[in-house]
Backbone as numpy.savetxt, mean C-alpha at the origin, in Angstrom:
# Nx Ny Nz CAx CAy CAz Cx Cy Cz
16.92 -7.07 -7.01 16.38 -5.81 -6.48 16.64 -4.68 -7.47
15.67 -3.82 -7.64 15.81 -2.68 -8.54 16.40 -1.49 -7.80
17.18 -0.67 -8.53 17.74 0.56 -7.96 16.89 1.78 -8.29
15.68 1.55 -8.82 14.84 2.67 -9.23 14.55 3.58 -8.04
14.79 4.90 -8.19 14.50 5.82 -7.09 13.00 6.02 -6.95
12.55 6.28 -5.77 11.14 6.53 -5.57 10.91 7.01 -4.16
9.77 7.65 -3.96 9.42 8.13 -2.63 7.92 8.21 -2.49
7.48 8.38 -1.25 6.06 8.57 -0.96 5.75 10.06 -1.07
4.80 10.40 -1.94 4.41 11.80 -2.11 3.30 12.19 -1.14
2.39 11.26 -0.84 1.27 11.54 0.07 0.70 10.22 0.55
0.02 10.25 1.70 -0.69 9.08 2.21 -2.10 9.49 2.59
-3.05 8.56 2.45 -4.47 8.88 2.65 -5.19 7.65 3.20
-6.25 7.89 3.93 -7.10 6.80 4.40 -8.45 7.37 4.79
-9.44 6.47 4.86 -10.77 6.86 5.33 -11.45 5.65 5.94
-12.19 5.86 7.01 -12.90 4.76 7.65 -14.33 4.64 7.14
-14.67 5.42 6.12 -16.00 5.36 5.52 -15.86 5.13 4.02
-16.93 4.62 3.40 -16.92 4.39 1.97 -17.13 5.71 1.24
-16.06 6.29 0.77 -16.11 7.49 -0.06 -15.19 7.27 -1.24
-15.43 7.96 -2.33 -14.59 7.76 -3.52 -13.18 8.29 -3.27
-13.07 9.46 -2.68 -11.76 10.03 -2.38 -11.39 9.73 -0.92
-10.10 9.86 -0.62 -9.63 9.66 0.75 -8.84 10.89 1.18
-9.10 11.40 2.39 -8.36 12.58 2.85 -6.89 12.27 3.12
-6.03 13.23 2.83 -4.60 13.08 3.12 -4.37 13.07 4.62
-3.33 12.36 5.02 -2.96 12.26 6.43 -1.47 12.58 6.59
-1.08 12.87 7.83 0.33 13.06 8.13 1.08 11.74 8.06
0.37 10.64 8.29 0.95 9.30 8.24 -0.18 8.29 8.19
0.13 7.09 7.72 -0.79 5.96 7.83 -0.01 4.79 8.41
-0.73 3.86 9.00 -0.07 2.67 9.54 -0.55 1.43 8.82
0.38 0.68 8.25 0.07 -0.60 7.64 -0.05 -1.66 8.72
-1.01 -2.55 8.57 -1.20 -3.67 9.49 -0.98 -4.95 8.70
-0.02 -5.75 9.11 0.39 -6.93 8.35 -0.78 -7.85 8.06
-0.92 -8.21 6.79 -1.95 -9.14 6.38 -3.34 -8.58 6.29
-3.52 -7.27 6.60 -4.87 -6.69 6.64 -5.02 -5.45 5.78
-4.12 -4.50 5.90 -4.26 -3.26 5.13 -3.84 -2.05 5.93
-4.53 -0.93 5.72 -4.22 0.32 6.40 -5.11 0.44 7.62
-4.52 0.67 8.77 -5.29 0.78 10.00 -6.32 1.90 9.88
-7.56 1.59 10.24 -8.62 2.58 10.20 -9.18 2.84 8.83
-8.75 2.07 7.81 -9.27 2.26 6.46 -10.36 1.24 6.18
-11.42 1.68 5.52 -12.58 0.84 5.30 -12.27 -0.37 4.43
-11.21 -0.31 3.63 -10.91 -1.40 2.71 -9.93 -2.43 3.29
-9.61 -2.32 4.57 -8.70 -3.28 5.18 -9.45 -4.55 5.59
-8.79 -5.70 5.43 -9.39 -6.96 5.84 -8.80 -8.12 5.06
-9.11 -9.33 5.49 -8.63 -10.54 4.84 -9.45 -10.85 3.59
-10.76 -10.61 3.66 -11.64 -10.82 2.52 -11.95 -9.47 1.86
-12.45 -9.51 0.64 -12.72 -8.30 -0.13 -13.56 -7.31 0.68
-13.27 -6.04 0.51 -13.99 -4.97 1.21 -14.68 -4.01 0.26
-14.20 -3.92 -0.98 -14.85 -3.03 -1.93 -16.27 -3.52 -2.16
-17.21 -2.61 -2.08 -18.61 -3.00 -2.03 -19.07 -3.80 -3.24
-18.60 -3.44 -4.43 -19.00 -4.20 -5.62 -18.48 -5.62 -5.55
-17.28 -5.80 -5.00 -16.70 -7.14 -4.87 -17.42 -7.94 -3.78
-17.80 -7.26 -2.71 -18.53 -7.93 -1.63 -19.87 -8.44 -2.14
-20.56 -7.62 -2.94 -21.86 -8.03 -3.49 -21.70 -9.23 -4.42
-20.59 -9.25 -5.17 -20.39 -10.34 -6.13 -20.00 -11.64 -5.43
-19.08 -11.57 -4.46 -18.62 -12.76 -3.76 -17.80 -12.34 -2.55
-18.39 -12.31 -1.36 -17.68 -11.85 -0.17 -16.60 -12.80 0.32
-16.50 -14.00 -0.27 -15.48 -14.97 0.17 -14.13 -14.75 -0.52
-14.08 -13.86 -1.50 -12.84 -13.64 -2.24 -11.75 -13.06 -1.34
-10.48 -13.42 -1.58 -9.39 -12.84 -0.79 -9.21 -11.37 -1.11
-8.79 -10.61 -0.13 -8.60 -9.18 -0.34 -7.18 -8.91 -0.86
-7.06 -8.82 -2.16 -5.78 -8.47 -2.79 -5.70 -6.97 -3.02
-6.68 -6.24 -2.49 -6.79 -4.79 -2.70 -6.73 -4.06 -1.36
-5.88 -4.54 -0.46 -5.77 -3.94 0.87 -5.21 -2.52 0.82
-4.27 -2.30 -0.07 -3.62 -0.99 -0.20 -3.63 -0.58 -1.67
-4.12 0.62 -1.93 -4.19 1.16 -3.29 -3.08 2.20 -3.45
-2.25 2.02 -4.46 -1.16 2.96 -4.73 -1.34 3.55 -6.12
-1.07 4.84 -6.26 -1.12 5.52 -7.56 0.15 6.34 -7.72
0.68 6.34 -8.94 1.84 7.15 -9.27 1.41 8.61 -9.46
2.09 9.52 -8.75 1.75 10.94 -8.83 1.83 11.46 -10.26
2.67 10.85 -11.07 2.85 11.30 -12.45 1.55 11.22 -13.25
0.64 10.33 -12.86 -0.66 10.26 -13.55 -1.41 11.57 -13.42
-1.32 12.22 -12.25 -2.06 13.45 -12.03 -1.54 14.57 -12.94
-0.22 14.59 -13.15 0.35 15.57 -14.07 -0.10 15.29 -15.50
-0.19 14.00 -15.84 -0.61 13.60 -17.19 -2.05 14.05 -17.47
-2.96 13.79 -16.54 -4.36 14.15 -16.79 -4.58 15.65 -16.62
-3.69 16.32 -15.88 -3.80 17.77 -15.74 -3.63 18.46 -17.09
-2.81 17.86 -17.96 -2.62 18.41 -19.30 -3.89 18.32 -20.13
-4.80 17.44 -19.72 -6.10 17.30 -20.40 -7.19 18.12 -19.70
-6.80 18.86 -18.66 -7.75 19.73 -17.98 -8.37 19.15 -16.72
-7.84 18.03 -16.21 -8.42 17.39 -15.03 -7.55 17.67 -13.80
-8.12 18.29 -12.80 -7.43 18.56 -11.55 -7.69 17.42 -10.59
-6.68 16.60 -10.34 -6.81 15.45 -9.45 -5.75 15.55 -8.36
-6.15 15.76 -7.12 -5.19 15.83 -6.02 -4.82 14.45 -5.51
-3.76 14.37 -4.73 -3.41 13.11 -4.07 -4.57 12.65 -3.20
-4.91 11.38 -3.30 -6.05 10.83 -2.58 -7.36 10.98 -3.33
-7.34 11.76 -4.42 -8.57 12.04 -5.15 -9.20 10.82 -5.78
-8.39 9.85 -6.17 -8.92 8.62 -6.77 -9.00 7.49 -5.76
-8.91 7.86 -4.48 -9.13 6.87 -3.42 -7.92 6.06 -3.04
-6.74 6.47 -3.50 -5.54 5.70 -3.16 -5.07 5.97 -1.74
-4.39 4.99 -1.17 -3.79 5.14 0.16 -2.40 5.73 0.10
-1.64 5.36 -0.94 -0.26 5.82 -1.08 -0.08 6.41 -2.46
0.35 7.66 -2.51 0.69 8.32 -3.77 2.20 8.33 -3.87
2.73 7.76 -4.95 4.18 7.64 -5.10 4.72 8.65 -6.10
6.01 8.87 -6.02 6.71 9.75 -6.97 7.98 9.06 -7.46
8.18 9.05 -8.77 9.41 8.50 -9.32 9.42 6.99 -9.47
8.25 6.35 -9.41 8.17 4.90 -9.56 7.22 4.54 -10.70
7.63 3.60 -11.53 6.76 3.12 -12.60 5.93 1.96 -12.07
4.94 2.28 -11.26 4.13 1.24 -10.62 3.48 0.32 -11.65
2.95 0.91 -12.71 2.20 0.13 -13.69 3.08 -0.85 -14.45
4.38 -0.58 -14.49 5.30 -1.44 -15.22 5.93 -2.53 -14.38
5.58 -2.59 -13.10 6.16 -3.60 -12.22 5.39 -4.90 -12.32
6.05 -6.04 -12.16 5.35 -7.33 -12.23 4.64 -7.66 -10.93
3.66 -8.55 -10.97 3.04 -9.02 -9.73 4.08 -9.72 -8.87
3.93 -9.56 -7.56 4.93 -10.14 -6.65 6.06 -9.20 -6.32
6.03 -7.99 -6.88 7.03 -6.98 -6.51 6.80 -6.54 -5.07
7.86 -6.45 -4.30 7.78 -5.98 -2.92 8.24 -4.53 -2.86
7.44 -3.67 -2.25 7.82 -2.28 -2.00 8.03 -2.11 -0.51
9.20 -1.61 -0.14 9.52 -1.36 1.28 9.66 0.15 1.48
9.07 0.64 2.57 8.98 2.08 2.81 9.89 2.49 3.97
10.59 3.61 3.75 11.46 4.13 4.78 12.91 3.79 4.52
13.82 4.36 5.30 15.25 4.10 5.11 15.61 2.68 5.51
16.70 2.13 4.97 17.15 0.79 5.37 17.42 0.73 6.87
17.48 -0.48 7.39 17.64 -0.67 8.83 18.90 -0.01 9.37
19.98 -0.01 8.58 21.23 0.59 9.05 21.07 2.08 9.28
20.34 2.75 8.38 20.11 4.19 8.55 19.17 4.45 9.72
18.17 3.58 9.91 17.27 3.74 11.05 18.04 3.61 12.36
18.95 2.62 12.40 19.73 2.40 13.61 20.62 3.59 13.90
21.23 4.15 12.85 22.09 5.31 13.03 21.29 6.50 13.55
20.07 6.68 13.02 19.23 7.78 13.47 18.82 7.61 14.92
18.50 6.36 15.29 18.11 6.10 16.67 19.26 6.36 17.62
20.49 5.97 17.21 21.65 6.18 18.06 21.91 7.67 18.24
21.76 8.44 17.16 21.93 9.89 17.26 20.92 10.48 18.23
19.68 9.98 18.17 18.66 10.46 19.07 18.98 10.15 20.52
19.53 8.94 20.76 19.89 8.57 22.13 21.00 9.46 22.67
21.97 9.82 21.81 23.05 10.72 22.23 22.48 12.07 22.63
21.53 12.58 21.80 20.95 13.89 22.09 20.16 13.86 23.39
19.41 12.77 23.62 18.59 12.68 24.82 19.44 12.55 26.07
20.66 11.97 25.94 21.50 11.76 27.11 22.16 13.03 27.62
22.01 14.12 26.86 22.62 15.38 27.27 23.95 15.63 26.62
24.43 14.65 25.80 25.71 14.83 25.15 25.62 15.78 23.98
24.39 16.08 23.55 24.24 16.94 22.40 24.86 18.31 22.62
24.70 18.85 23.82 25.24 20.18 24.08 26.75 20.17 24.03
27.38 19.02 24.43 28.83 18.95 24.45 29.40 18.71 23.06
28.66 18.00 22.21 29.20 17.63 20.92 28.68 18.48 19.79
27.69 19.35 20.09 27.12 20.18 19.04 25.96 19.52 18.34
25.55 18.33 18.82 24.40 17.66 18.22 23.14 18.18 18.86
22.26 18.80 18.08 21.02 19.35 18.61 19.96 18.29 18.73
18.91 18.61 19.47 17.82 17.66 19.65 17.11 17.36 18.33
17.27 18.30 17.36 16.56 18.07 16.11 17.13 16.89 15.35
18.30 16.38 15.74 18.86 15.24 15.04 18.30 13.93 15.53
17.50 13.97 16.58 16.92 12.74 17.12 15.66 12.37 16.38
14.98 11.30 16.84 13.76 10.86 16.19 12.68 11.92 16.27
11.77 11.91 15.29 10.77 12.96 15.21 9.65 12.80 16.24
9.64 11.67 16.90 8.67 11.49 17.97 7.29 11.08 17.52
7.08 10.92 16.20 5.75 10.54 15.73 5.55 9.05 15.93
4.43 8.70 16.47 4.18 7.30 16.77 3.02 6.70 15.99
2.30 7.48 15.27 1.15 6.92 14.56 0.55 7.94 13.64
-0.47 7.53 12.89 -1.09 8.41 11.90 -1.82 9.58 12.53
-1.18 10.72 12.53 -1.68 12.01 13.00 -2.51 11.89 14.28
-2.03 11.03 15.18 -2.62 10.94 16.50 -3.95 10.23 16.55
-4.39 9.68 15.42 -5.69 9.04 15.42 -5.54 7.53 15.46
-6.51 6.87 16.01 -6.52 5.42 16.02 -7.68 4.92 15.20
-7.54 3.69 14.71 -8.59 3.14 13.86 -9.82 2.78 14.65
-10.93 2.58 13.97 -12.19 2.26 14.63 -12.19 0.82 15.12
-11.66 0.60 16.32 -11.47 -0.76 16.83 -12.75 -1.58 16.82
-13.84 -0.96 17.17 -15.05 -1.74 17.35 -15.87 -1.90 16.10
-15.45 -1.28 15.00 -16.29 -1.32 13.81 -16.08 -2.62 13.05
-17.09 -3.01 12.30 -16.98 -4.20 11.48 -17.19 -3.83 10.04
-16.55 -4.60 9.16 -16.69 -4.36 7.74 -17.90 -5.05 7.19
-18.10 -4.95 5.85 -19.30 -5.48 5.24 -19.39 -6.99 5.30
-18.27 -7.70 5.52 -18.34 -9.14 5.60 -18.19 -9.64 7.03
-18.37 -8.73 7.99 -18.36 -9.13 9.38 -17.00 -9.14 10.03
-15.93 -8.83 9.29 -14.60 -8.82 9.88 -14.37 -7.50 10.59
-13.60 -7.57 11.67 -13.29 -6.34 12.40 -12.29 -5.52 11.62
-12.58 -4.22 11.48 -11.60 -3.34 10.87 -10.40 -3.25 11.77
-9.16 -3.23 11.22 -7.97 -3.24 12.06 -7.91 -1.99 12.92
-7.71 -2.18 14.19 -7.63 -1.03 15.07 -6.48 -1.16 16.02
-6.69 -1.84 17.17 -5.69 -1.85 18.21 -4.47 -2.65 17.90
-4.48 -3.98 18.12 -3.24 -4.72 18.04 -3.20 -5.76 16.97
-4.29 -6.04 16.28 -4.30 -7.14 15.33 -3.33 -6.87 14.20
-2.49 -7.88 13.92 -1.55 -7.77 12.81 -0.28 -7.07 13.17
-0.10 -6.61 14.41 1.13 -5.94 14.79 2.08 -6.91 15.46
3.30 -6.42 15.70 4.27 -7.22 16.41 4.72 -8.43 15.62
4.65 -8.35 14.29 4.98 -9.51 13.47 6.25 -9.28 12.66
7.10 -8.38 13.12 8.29 -8.06 12.35 9.21 -9.23 12.18
9.17 -10.23 13.09 10.08 -11.36 12.99 9.46 -12.54 12.25
8.20 -12.46 11.88 7.56 -13.55 11.17 7.87 -13.48 9.69
7.99 -14.65 9.06 8.22 -14.65 7.62 6.93 -14.31 6.89
7.08 -14.05 5.59 5.95 -13.56 4.81 4.79 -14.53 4.74
5.08 -15.83 4.67 3.99 -16.81 4.59 3.14 -16.79 5.84
3.77 -16.60 7.00 3.01 -16.54 8.25 2.15 -15.29 8.30
2.71 -14.16 7.85 1.99 -12.89 7.89 0.76 -12.92 6.99
0.89 -13.54 5.83 -0.21 -13.53 4.85 -1.05 -14.81 4.90
-0.95 -15.54 5.99 -1.68 -16.81 6.10 -3.18 -16.62 5.89
-3.75 -15.57 6.45 -5.18 -15.37 6.36 -5.64 -15.12 4.93
-4.93 -14.25 4.22 -5.30 -13.94 2.83 -5.13 -15.17 1.95
-4.03 -15.89 2.14 -3.78 -17.07 1.31 -4.79 -18.18 1.62
-5.20 -18.28 2.89 -6.23 -19.27 3.24 -7.56 -18.90 2.60
-7.88 -17.60 2.60 -9.12 -17.15 1.96 -9.09 -17.47 0.47
-7.92 -17.28 -0.15 -7.79 -17.59 -1.57 -7.97 -19.08 -1.83
-7.43 -19.91 -0.94 -7.54 -21.35 -1.11 -8.96 -21.86 -0.96
-9.78 -21.12 -0.20 -11.15 -21.56 0.05 -12.14 -21.00 -0.96
-11.70 -20.02 -1.76 -12.61 -19.35 -2.70 -12.46 -19.91 -4.11
-13.44 -19.62 -4.93 -13.37 -19.94 -6.35 -12.80 -18.73 -7.08
-11.61 -18.86 -7.65 -10.90 -17.74 -8.24 -10.95 -17.78 -9.76
-11.04 -16.61 -10.38 -10.87 -16.58 -11.83 -9.37 -16.67 -12.13
-9.03 -16.80 -13.40 -7.64 -17.07 -13.76 -6.71 -15.92 -13.38
-7.15 -14.68 -13.60 -6.30 -13.53 -13.28 -6.04 -13.45 -11.78
-7.08 -13.69 -10.98 -6.92 -13.64 -9.53 -6.02 -14.78 -9.05
-6.18 -15.96 -9.64 -5.34 -17.09 -9.26 -3.87 -16.79 -9.54
-3.59 -16.16 -10.66 -2.19 -15.80 -10.97 -1.67 -14.76 -9.98
-2.53 -13.81 -9.62 -2.12 -12.79 -8.66 -1.82 -13.42 -7.30
-2.67 -14.34 -6.86 -2.45 -15.02 -5.58 -1.13 -15.79 -5.61
-0.85 -16.47 -6.72 0.40 -17.22 -6.84 1.61 -16.30 -6.73
1.52 -15.12 -7.35 2.63 -14.17 -7.30 2.83 -13.62 -5.89
1.72 -13.34 -5.20 1.80 -12.85 -3.82 2.38 -13.92 -2.92
1.93 -15.17 -3.08 2.44 -16.26 -2.25 3.93 -16.47 -2.49
4.38 -16.37 -3.74 5.80 -16.53 -4.03 6.62 -15.42 -3.38
6.10 -14.19 -3.41 6.80 -13.07 -2.76 6.88 -13.29 -1.26
5.77 -13.75 -0.66 5.76 -14.02 0.77 6.76 -15.11 1.13
6.90 -16.09 0.24 7.85 -17.16 0.48 9.30 -16.70 0.41
9.54 -15.63 -0.35 10.92 -15.10 -0.45 11.29 -14.27 0.77
10.29 -13.77 1.50 10.55 -12.84 2.59 10.87 -13.60 3.87
12.05 -13.34 4.43 12.48 -14.04 5.64 12.02 -13.35 6.91
11.44 -12.16 6.78 10.96 -11.44 7.95 12.04 -10.69 8.70
13.22 -10.52 8.08 14.32 -9.86 8.78 14.50 -8.39 8.41
13.61 -7.86 7.56 13.65 -6.44 7.23 12.46 -5.79 7.92
12.70 -4.90 8.89 11.60 -4.36 9.69 10.78 -3.27 9.01
11.17 -2.84 7.82 10.45 -1.74 7.18 9.04 -2.14 6.77
8.08 -1.21 6.85 6.74 -1.49 6.32 6.85 -1.89 4.85
6.06 -2.87 4.45 6.19 -3.38 3.07 4.86 -3.91 2.56
4.68 -3.81 1.24 3.52 -4.38 0.57 3.99 -5.22 -0.61
3.12 -6.12 -1.05 3.36 -6.93 -2.25 2.33 -6.54 -3.30
2.79 -6.19 -4.49 1.86 -5.82 -5.56 1.13 -7.05 -6.07
-0.20 -6.94 -6.15 -1.03 -8.05 -6.61 -1.56 -7.82 -8.02
-1.92 -6.57 -8.34 -2.48 -6.33 -9.66 -2.90 -4.89 -9.85
-3.63 -4.66 -10.93 -4.07 -3.32 -11.31 -5.46 -3.02 -10.77
-5.66 -1.77 -10.43 -7.03 -1.34 -10.15 -7.80 -1.31 -11.47
-9.02 -1.79 -11.42 -9.88 -1.75 -12.60 -10.77 -0.52 -12.51
-10.47 0.55 -13.26 -11.26 1.80 -13.12 -12.72 1.57 -13.46
-13.60 2.25 -12.73 -15.03 2.10 -12.96 -15.65 3.46 -13.26
-16.94 3.47 -13.56 -17.62 4.70 -13.97 -17.71 5.73 -12.84
-17.46 5.31 -11.60 -17.46 6.27 -10.50 -16.45 7.40 -10.72
-15.41 7.09 -11.49 -14.38 8.11 -11.76 -14.99 9.30 -12.50
-15.95 9.03 -13.37 -16.61 10.14 -14.08 -17.47 10.97 -13.13
-17.93 10.36 -12.05 -18.66 11.13 -11.06 -17.76 12.09 -10.31
-16.50 11.71 -10.19 -15.51 12.57 -9.52 -15.06 13.69 -10.45
-14.72 13.35 -11.69 -14.35 14.32 -12.72 -14.94 13.83 -14.03
-15.92 14.54 -14.54 -16.62 14.10 -15.74 -15.65 13.91 -16.91
-15.69 12.71 -17.50 -14.84 12.41 -18.64 -13.48 11.83 -18.29
-13.15 11.73 -17.00 -11.81 11.28 -16.61 -11.59 9.80 -16.89
-12.67 9.00 -16.89 -12.51 7.56 -17.07 -11.74 7.23 -18.35
-12.02 7.96 -19.42 -11.37 7.64 -20.69 -9.87 7.90 -20.66
-9.41 8.67 -19.68 -7.98 8.96 -19.57 -7.24 7.90 -18.76
-7.97 7.14 -17.94 -7.32 6.13 -17.10 -7.68 4.71 -17.51
-8.58 4.57 -18.49 -8.94 3.27 -19.04 -8.93 3.41 -20.56
-7.81 3.02 -21.17 -7.60 3.27 -22.59 -7.22 1.96 -23.29
-6.80 2.09 -24.54 -6.31 0.95 -25.31 -4.98 1.32 -25.95
-4.10 0.31 -26.10 -2.85 0.55 -26.81 -3.05 0.35 -28.30
-1.96 0.44 -29.07 -2.07 0.36 -30.53 -2.60 -0.98 -31.00
-2.40 -2.02 -30.18 -2.86 -3.36 -30.55 -4.28 -3.63 -30.07
-4.90 -2.65 -29.41 -6.26 -2.83 -28.94 -6.38 -3.44 -27.56
-5.24 -3.60 -26.87 -5.26 -4.15 -25.51 -5.70 -3.08 -24.52
-6.45 -3.49 -23.51 -6.91 -2.56 -22.48 -5.73 -2.10 -21.63
-5.66 -0.80 -21.38 -4.60 -0.22 -20.55 -5.26 0.45 -19.35
-4.94 -0.02 -18.17 -5.49 0.53 -16.94 -4.43 1.37 -16.24
-4.75 2.63 -15.96 -3.76 3.56 -15.42 -4.05 4.02 -13.99
-5.14 3.55 -13.40 -5.59 4.10 -12.12 -4.92 3.43 -10.91
-3.67 3.05 -11.07 -2.90 2.57 -9.95 -2.89 1.06 -9.78
-2.26 0.63 -8.69 -2.06 -0.79 -8.43 -2.61 -1.14 -7.05
-2.86 -2.42 -6.85 -3.38 -2.92 -5.58 -2.36 -3.85 -4.95
-2.32 -3.84 -3.61 -1.30 -4.61 -2.91 -1.84 -5.16 -1.61
-1.13 -6.16 -1.07 -1.40 -6.67 0.27 -0.23 -6.29 1.17
-0.49 -6.22 2.48 0.54 -5.77 3.41 1.37 -6.95 3.90
2.66 -6.89 3.59 3.60 -7.92 4.00 4.21 -7.63 5.37
4.41 -6.35 5.68 5.04 -5.96 6.94 4.38 -4.68 7.44
3.98 -4.68 8.69 3.30 -3.52 9.24 4.26 -2.41 9.63
3.70 -1.21 9.81 4.49 -0.07 10.23 3.92 1.22 9.70
4.51 2.32 10.13 4.01 3.66 9.79 4.73 4.18 8.54
3.95 4.80 7.64 4.48 5.41 6.42 4.18 6.91 6.45
5.19 7.70 6.12 5.04 9.16 6.06 5.31 9.66 4.64
4.72 10.77 4.25 5.15 11.44 3.02 6.64 11.74 3.12
7.34 11.55 2.02 8.78 11.77 2.00 9.59 10.53 2.23
8.95 9.44 2.69 9.69 8.19 2.91 10.22 7.66 1.57
11.45 7.17 1.54 11.94 6.50 0.33 11.23 5.16 0.14
11.19 4.69 -1.10 10.57 3.41 -1.42 11.60 2.54 -2.12
11.88 1.39 -1.55 12.78 0.42 -2.17 11.96 -0.62 -2.92
12.42 -0.98 -4.12 11.70 -1.90 -4.99 12.46 -3.21 -5.09
11.78 -4.32 -4.78 12.36 -5.65 -4.91 11.54 -6.42 -5.94
12.13 -6.63 -7.11 11.44 -7.34 -8.18 11.54 -8.85 -7.95
10.54 -9.61 -8.37 10.63 -11.07 -8.28 11.59 -11.61 -9.32
12.01 -12.85 -9.19 12.84 -13.46 -10.22 12.10 -13.47 -11.56
12.84 -13.33 -12.65 12.23 -13.36 -13.96 11.91 -14.79 -14.40
11.24 -14.93 -15.55 10.70 -13.85 -16.39 9.50 -13.18 -15.71
9.32 -11.91 -16.05 8.28 -11.11 -15.41 7.01 -11.04 -16.24
5.89 -11.23 -15.58 4.59 -11.10 -16.23 4.05 -9.71 -15.92
3.18 -9.17 -16.78 2.58 -7.87 -16.49 1.50 -8.00 -15.42
1.23 -6.89 -14.74 0.13 -6.86 -13.79 -1.20 -7.02 -14.52
-2.12 -7.73 -13.91 -3.49 -7.87 -14.42 -4.45 -7.25 -13.43
-5.68 -7.05 -13.86 -6.66 -6.45 -12.95 -7.01 -7.42 -11.84
-7.20 -6.88 -10.64 -7.63 -7.70 -9.51 -8.85 -7.05 -8.86
């Protein structure tokens, strides 16, 4: 496990196909599917270009994460890019997302011991002991139960006929191990014809799922690969593509527009949540495009 510090800077989602995603007070991850109420959630690919190419492909792009530091970098070149501007669901701060290997697990929120302590403090305050001990009600839980009071479009269907996650699908799986949670995605991968990069990404995700015993209740994702920037970025900010799709000194393609992940554990994510990084056993391979 890495000790790298990190946190959630912003969260975003949209139930319609738009390039950017509006910021939210919170988003909810749904195990094995993606972000509740987000158009890109599902077991099979949801991005329209991928659906047109082959709708049977597994969805390794359920959650899009971008490092906030990229926005500061392109701002120096004159590009104003807000959180959610490039369509990401989670904007991070203080994490080298692009340098992490496939199969890295990111867990959101405080460890279980801190959550338990916070819940106990809240119970003390609710019992009326707060007035006697000096513990105010503000020390209890914040009372938020979901993404800014909104629910996902339960009845809507995605481009491949799958129901967008809404009510209960994928929830209540905190005690299931990772292989059980990701059974649908892995089955889709097994039934599809995969290119080499996708096959390696699937293997890394499956290995991460196999390491997870299901005993950590925090919302979590497994990194599958890099987002492959497309020309739509220039439609958002003219000329921006060349800043997020470059080459290194050796002529290798460098993709900077964030990473793609699948949901290992469901739950609510808020801006300000800490992010714990669990690296896979070495040796580590670099992320490839998915």
